[in-house]
Each structure stands twice: as C-alpha cells, then as structure tokens.
C-alpha positions as a Markdown table, in Angstrom:
| # | Residue | x | y | z |
|---|---|---|---|---|
| 1 | Unk | 8.7 | -8.4 | -2.4 |
| 2 | Unk | 10.0 | -11.2 | -4.5 |
| 3 | Unk | 11.4 | -14.4 | -3.2 |
| 4 | Unk | 11.3 | -15.7 | 0.3 |
| 5 | Unk | 12.0 | -13.1 | 3.0 |
| 6 | Unk | 14.5 | -15.4 | 4.7 |
| 7 | Unk | 16.7 | -15.4 | 1.6 |
| 8 | Unk | 18.5 | -12.2 | 2.6 |
| 9 | Unk | 18.6 | -12.8 | 6.3 |
| 10 | Unk | 18.0 | -10.3 | 9.0 |
| 11 | Unk | 17.4 | -7.4 | 9.3 |
| 12 | Unk | 14.8 | -7.6 | 6.6 |
| 13 | Unk | 14.2 | -4.7 | 4.3 |
| 14 | Unk | 11.1 | -3.8 | 6.3 |
| 15 | Unk | 13.1 | -3.8 | 9.5 |
| 16 | Unk | 15.7 | -1.5 | 8.0 |
| 17 | Unk | 13.1 | 0.9 | 6.7 |
| 18 | Unk | 11.4 | 0.9 | 10.1 |
| 19 | Unk | 14.7 | 1.6 | 11.9 |
| 20 | Unk | 15.5 | 4.6 | 9.7 |
| 21 | Unk | 12.0 | 5.9 | 10.1 |
| 22 | Unk | 12.3 | 5.5 | 13.9 |
| 23 | Unk | 15.6 | 7.3 | 13.9 |
| 24 | Unk | 14.3 | 10.2 | 11.8 |
| 25 | Unk | 11.1 | 10.5 | 13.9 |
| 26 | Unk | 12.7 | 10.1 | 17.4 |
| 27 | Unk | 16.1 | 11.7 | 16.9 |
| 28 | Unk | 16.3 | 14.0 | 13.9 |
| 29 | Unk | 12.8 | 15.6 | 13.9 |
| 30 | Unk | 12.9 | 16.8 | 17.5 |
| 31 | Unk | 16.4 | 18.3 | 16.9 |
| 32 | Unk | 15.4 | 20.3 | 13.9 |
| 33 | Unk | 13.3 | 23.4 | 13.2 |
| 34 | Unk | 10.8 | 24.2 | 10.5 |
| 35 | Unk | 11.0 | 23.7 | 7.5 |
| 36 | Unk | 13.5 | 20.8 | 8.0 |
| 37 | Unk | 11.3 | 19.3 | 10.7 |
| 38 | Unk | 8.4 | 19.2 | 8.2 |
| 39 | Unk | 10.5 | 17.5 | 5.6 |
| 40 | Unk | 11.7 | 14.9 | 8.1 |
| 41 | Unk | 8.0 | 14.2 | 9.0 |
| 42 | Unk | 7.3 | 13.7 | 5.2 |
| 43 | Unk | 10.3 | 11.4 | 4.9 |
| 44 | Unk | 9.1 | 9.3 | 7.9 |
| 45 | Unk | 5.6 | 9.0 | 6.4 |
| 46 | Unk | 7.2 | 7.8 | 3.1 |
| 47 | Unk | 9.3 | 5.2 | 4.9 |
| 48 | Unk | 6.3 | 4.0 | 6.9 |
| 49 | Unk | 4.4 | 3.5 | 3.7 |
| 50 | Unk | 7.3 | 1.5 | 2.2 |
| 51 | Unk | 7.4 | -0.5 | 5.4 |
| 52 | Unk | 3.7 | -1.4 | 5.1 |
| 53 | Unk | 4.2 | -2.3 | 1.4 |
| 54 | Unk | 7.0 | -4.6 | 2.3 |
| 55 | Unk | 5.1 | -6.4 | 5.1 |
| 56 | Unk | 1.7 | -6.4 | 3.4 |
| 57 | Unk | 0.0 | -9.7 | 3.8 |
| 58 | Unk | -3.3 | -8.7 | 2.2 |
| 59 | Unk | -2.2 | -8.2 | -1.4 |
| 60 | Unk | -3.7 | -11.6 | -2.2 |
| 61 | Unk | -7.2 | -10.2 | -1.6 |
| 62 | Unk | -6.7 | -7.5 | -4.3 |
| 63 | Unk | -5.2 | -10.1 | -6.7 |
| 64 | Unk | -8.1 | -12.4 | -6.1 |
| 65 | Unk | -10.6 | -9.7 | -6.7 |
| 66 | Unk | -9.0 | -8.9 | -10.0 |
| 67 | Unk | -8.8 | -12.5 | -11.0 |
| 68 | Unk | -12.4 | -13.0 | -10.1 |
| 69 | Unk | -13.3 | -10.5 | -12.8 |
| 70 | Unk | -10.9 | -12.1 | -15.3 |
| 71 | Unk | -8.0 | -9.6 | -15.1 |
| 72 | Unk | -4.4 | -9.9 | -14.0 |
| 73 | Unk | -3.8 | -6.2 | -13.2 |
| 74 | Unk | -5.6 | -2.9 | -12.7 |
| 75 | Unk | -4.7 | -1.3 | -16.1 |
| 76 | Unk | -6.6 | -4.2 | -17.8 |
| 77 | Unk | -9.6 | -3.6 | -15.5 |
| 78 | Unk | -9.5 | 0.1 | -16.1 |
| 79 | Unk | -9.5 | -0.4 | -19.9 |
| 80 | Unk | -12.5 | -2.8 | -19.6 |
| 81 | Unk | -14.4 | -0.2 | -17.5 |
| 82 | Unk | -13.6 | 2.5 | -20.0 |
| 83 | Unk | -14.7 | 0.2 | -22.9 |
| 84 | Unk | -18.1 | -0.2 | -21.2 |
| 85 | Unk | -17.7 | -3.9 | -20.4 |
| 86 | Unk | -19.2 | -3.4 | -16.9 |
| 87 | Unk | -22.0 | -1.0 | -17.8 |
| 88 | Unk | -24.5 | -3.7 | -17.0 |
| 89 | Unk | -22.4 | -5.6 | -14.5 |
| 90 | Unk | -21.9 | -3.0 | -11.7 |
| 91 | Unk | -23.1 | -5.4 | -9.0 |
| 92 | Unk | -20.2 | -7.7 | -10.0 |
| 93 | Unk | -17.7 | -4.8 | -10.3 |
| 94 | Unk | -18.4 | -3.0 | -7.0 |
| 95 | Unk | -17.1 | -5.6 | -4.5 |
| 96 | Unk | -13.8 | -5.9 | -6.5 |
| 97 | Unk | -13.3 | -2.2 | -6.6 |
| 98 | Unk | -13.9 | -2.0 | -2.9 |
| 99 | Unk | -11.3 | -4.7 | -2.3 |
| 100 | Unk | -8.8 | -2.9 | -4.5 |
| 101 | Unk | -9.3 | 0.5 | -3.0 |
| 102 | Unk | -9.5 | -0.9 | 0.5 |
| 103 | Unk | -6.1 | -2.6 | 0.0 |
| 104 | Unk | -4.5 | 0.5 | -1.4 |
| 105 | Unk | -5.8 | 2.7 | 1.5 |
| 106 | Unk | -4.7 | 0.1 | 4.1 |
| 107 | Unk | -1.1 | 0.5 | 2.9 |
| 108 | Unk | -1.1 | 4.2 | 2.0 |
| 109 | Unk | -3.3 | 5.6 | 4.7 |
| 110 | Unk | -4.0 | 3.1 | 7.5 |
| 111 | Unk | -7.4 | 3.7 | 9.1 |
| 112 | Unk | -9.0 | 5.2 | 6.0 |
| 113 | Unk | -9.7 | 1.7 | 4.7 |
| 114 | Unk | -12.2 | 1.1 | 7.5 |
| 115 | Unk | -15.9 | 2.0 | 6.9 |
| 116 | Unk | -17.9 | 2.7 | 10.0 |
C-alpha cells in the first residue's frame, strides 16, 4: 500500500476486502451448491490473500534481506544467482532466501512459513 493508511479514512481497503470475504464465506457459500460453492471458496481465499498483503507489516524484513545482499528487488537477485555471483557465497545467500520465501509464504499460505 502506498501512502499513509489514514489518508483514505475508514473503512480501509483491507477492512473492505475482509468484509466481502466474510459475506461470501458466511452467507453466499452456504447458500450455494457445487460447483458455485467451490468457486466462492476460491474467491474467499483470494480475498484473504489480498487482505494479508494489505495489512502486511513484515515486508520490511524481505526488503532488508535483499538490501543486505546489495539488491533492490528479486529480479536483480535472480539474475545475479543465474550469473553465478553466489556460487561461492551460499552461506550469505541462504538466510536472505529464507527471509524472502518465508515472507511470501506468510502472506500466500499462512502457517507454511513456520518450520518445526
């Protein structure tokens, strides 16, 4: 999200997305049959992912991990890996990759980011 959240007032975009997801999950899905019920469940999952992206407070960790390696975005890092720049620096690369993948999983699939 760009700009301060208060700039647009309430409800926030995340609150609106959550409200639509709740409505679909609690009112629409139980009132429909397959295959519509399945598609409603998919739509709810998409909205929950968008909600997590909008409220994400951990993106700074991923940005910091990239910056620590000298990159401003993932495509730059991927190009450097393909070019062999980290062939002898895997110990430096691995923590950053864990941070990036962990962040992505926390938003896209909560719970999968935890390693037990």
